[in-house]
N, C-alpha and C positions, 0 to 999 in steps of 0.2 A: 776419496772425494775429488782429488786432483785429476785422477784418471777419468772419472765421470765427466768432469767439466771439459776435459780435453776432447771427449767424444761428442758432447752436446754442443759446444761452442761452434764448431764448423757447420753443424746442421742449422743452428740458429742464424748464423751469418748468411748462409745460403738462402734461407727463407726470407730474411730481411732484404737481401739484394734482389731476390726474385719478385717480392712485393713491390719494391721500388721500381723495377723495370716494368712490371705490369701497369703500375700507376702512370708511369711516363708514357707508355704505349697508349693507354686509354685517353690520356690528356691530349695526345696527338691524333686521335682517331677523328676522321672527318664525318660530320653528321649532316643530315638533310632535314628540312623543316616539317615534312609531312610523311604519314604512313598510310599505305593502302591496305585496308583490312580485307576487302572482298570486292569483286566485280562480277556480279551475277545477274541473271534475268530476274525480273520481278516488278511489282507495282511500287511506286514511290511511297504511297501511303502505308502499305503493308510493311515495307522495309523499315520505315520510320518508326512504326509502333514496335517492331521487333528489336530495333536498335535501342530505343528508349528502355525497354524492359531489360535487355542484356546489360546496359550500363548500370541500371539501378541494382540489379542482382550482383554486380561486381563492386558495389559500395560507392557508386557515384551519385551525387545529387544533381538533378537537372535544374540548372539555374534559369534557363530560358531557351526558347527556340523560335525560329521564324523562317520564312521563305523569301529571300531577297528578290528573286524573280523566278519565273516558271522553270520547273525541272530541277530545282535545287532546294534542299531543306538543310538548315544549320541547327545543330543542337549544341548548347554550351553547358559544360559540366564542371563540377568541382568536387572536392572531398576534403576531409580534415587535414590530410597531409599537404595538399595544395594550398589550403588556407594558412597552414603553419609556415610553409615556404614563403607565402605572401607577406608574412610578418618578419622575414629575415633581414630586411633592410627597409628604409623609409620610402622606397619607391618600388618595392618588390611585388606590390599587389597585382600587377599584370599577370603574374604566373598563376594566380589562383584560378583562372579560367582556361580550360582546354576546350578546343572547338572540334566538333565532329560534323562531317558533311556527308550528305547523300546527294549524288548528282546523276541525273538521267543522261545517258549517252549511248548511242548505237544499240539501243534495245536492252541495255543493262543498267544496273544501279551501282555506281562506284561509291563504296563506303570508305571514308578516309578520316584521318584525324591528325591533329598537330602532334609533333614529337616533343614531349615534355622536356627531354634532355637538351634539345636544341633551343627551345624557348627559354629554358632556365639560363643557359649561357648567354643568350641575347639580352636577357634582362638582368644579367650580372647577379644571378641567384646561385649560391653555392650549395644549397640543399640537394642531397642525392634523391632524385625522383625516379630511380630505376624501378621501384615497386609500383609507382603510378603507371609507368610505361607498360609494365607487365600486366596490370589490371586492364588497361585499354586493349592490349593485344588479346587477353582472355575474353573480353566482352565482344570485341569487334573483328577478331581475326587479324592475321598479319601475313601479307605477301611480300612487301618490300617497303623500304623508305624511298621517298622520291621528292622531286622539286627541281632545283637548279641542276645543271649538268655536273657540277662539282660541289661537294660539301665543304663545310667549314669546321675548323677545330674549335675547342672551347676558348682558347686564347684569341683566335680570330674573331669569334662572336662577341667576346667580352668587350672588344674594342672596335666593333664593326662600324664602318660607314661605307657607302657605295663608292664614293670617289672624293677627291679633294674638293672642299667647299660644301659638301653635303653633311647632314646632321648625324651625330652619334646618339646613342641611347640617352645620354645626359643632356642633350640639346633639345629638351622637351618644350612644349608650348604652354605657358601659363595663360589659361583662358579667362580666369576671373579670380578675384580675391574677396573674402567676406570677413565679417567680424568674428565669426566662429565656425567651427566644423559643422555644427548642426544647421546653421543658416545656409552654408554652401550646399549641403546635401538636399535640404528642402527646396532651395531655389532650382537646383538642377532637376529634381523630380517634378516640380511644378511645371517647368518649361517643357519638359518632355511630354508630360501628360496633356498639355494644352493643345498639342497637335498642329500648331501653326508655325513651327520653326523649320519644317522640312526634315525633321528627324523624329525618331521614336525610340522608346526603351525596349531593348531585347532581354536584358537580364540585369540583376544587381547581386553583387557578392560583397558582403561585409567581412573585413579581415579582423578576426578576434584579437583583442589586446592592442589594437592600433587605431589611429584615426584615418584609416584608408578604406574607401568604398569604391569598388570597381563597377562601372556601369557600361554595359554594351549598348551601342547606339547604331540603329539602322538608319539609312539615309533614303528618303522617299524618291520614288522614280521621277525622273525629269519628264515634264510635259511641255512641249514647245509653246511658249507664250503664256504658260501658266504661272501661278503665284510662286511655285517652288523652283521655277526654271533655271537651273544651272546644271547642264549635262555633265560637267566635269566632277561633280560629286555624286552622280548617279551610279549606284553599284553595278547596274547592268552595263553601263558604258565602260566603267573602269575595268571590270573583269573581262569584257570583250577585247580589251587592248592588251592586258597583261597575262591573262590565263588562257593560253591558246594550245597547250600541249594535249596529247590524247588523254592522259590521266589528269583530270582537272584538280586545281588547288583551291577548291571552293572554301575550304576551312580557313582561308585568309580572312574571311568575314565572320562577324561584324567588327567594325572599329570600336574603340572603347575610350572612355575618359576615366580619370582617376581623381577622386576627391581625396586630398592629402592634407590633413589639418584643415586650415581655413582657405586653402587654395584648390582650384579645379585645374587639372592639367591634362594634356594628351601628348602622346608620342608624335613627333613631327612626321607627316605623311611621307617625306622623302626617306625617313628611316623605317617607318611602319610598313611601307610597301617593299622597300629594298630588302629588308631582312628575310622576307619570304620568297623574293624573286631576285636573288643576287646575280643571276646571269642575264637579267633583262637588258637588252641592248639600249644604248643611249639614243641612237637614231635609227630610222628606218621603220619597217612594219613592226608592229607589236613592240614598241619601244617607249622609254620614258618621254621622248619628245612628243609623242601623241597624247600624253596625259600631263603635259607641262603645267597646265593650269589647275590640275587636280589638288596639289598641296595647298594652294591658296584658297581654293573653293572649300576644301574640307575645314581648313582653319576658320574661315568665315562662318561656316555652319556651326561648328562646335563652339565657337566663341558666342554665337547667338544663343545656343542651347544653354551654355553656362551662365548667361546673363552678363557677360563681359562687354567691354567696349569694342564695338565692331570696327573693323578696318576695311578700307577699300581694297579690293584685290586687283 
């Protein structure tokens, strides 16, 4: 018996050390927010139908979809594993939605999607979503991860903010508070359905076992002099300033609000934008300076949608 232990113990210790090293390496691996599945010729409508079918065949539920502007279609998906991850802490509901984009560019359709592992780290979710990533790759293909010039580690994403004075994940906006969870959800749904706030519902995902409801919000196109008129919350304008690389990051859209208990919240735009565009310059062409008024404009809009007390921007 002692001889057997003396032979097995070194092997066990070697495996334990190897596992620890691998875990540490993975923890230090730099990730990017988006994955390019394919970039091929085709019609947007045909590709969209094929992508939806492939997603459903790989176990995803399509929570909603929309075209924020010409040449782009966004599909938002979820599944049971993502919903379970959404219940892992009281603000984890954001992870339940993964966004898929189809973008027409240079005669081809770019099919891309959010990287669940990156998003989980950004939302401080510890659930392993490797299987979800694999299913997205199986459904949509995989050429490479992309986005900023340099990726971020799990640790960096857990505690991310763009720069001193700008918001973290925990610096969210409380848009409105109600007497109950049910009232909060019903008010938000009613305001979005009314169609007079400048926003509309793209999807809704309820997180089982919690009082979390995630609702995707599209922002209506700016019309000069029109009733909706604030170009800084127009998705066309925002993306024209921040999404300028050859492979587009259209899956940044749509924005979302989270009903959590009797409160309605949203991620601050200076975090929500920066987490997907970490290398966006502060000044110059295609910079934060050009959308300096966007965070305030988005807050104003989402507060109105939530039925909260509006503030001047």
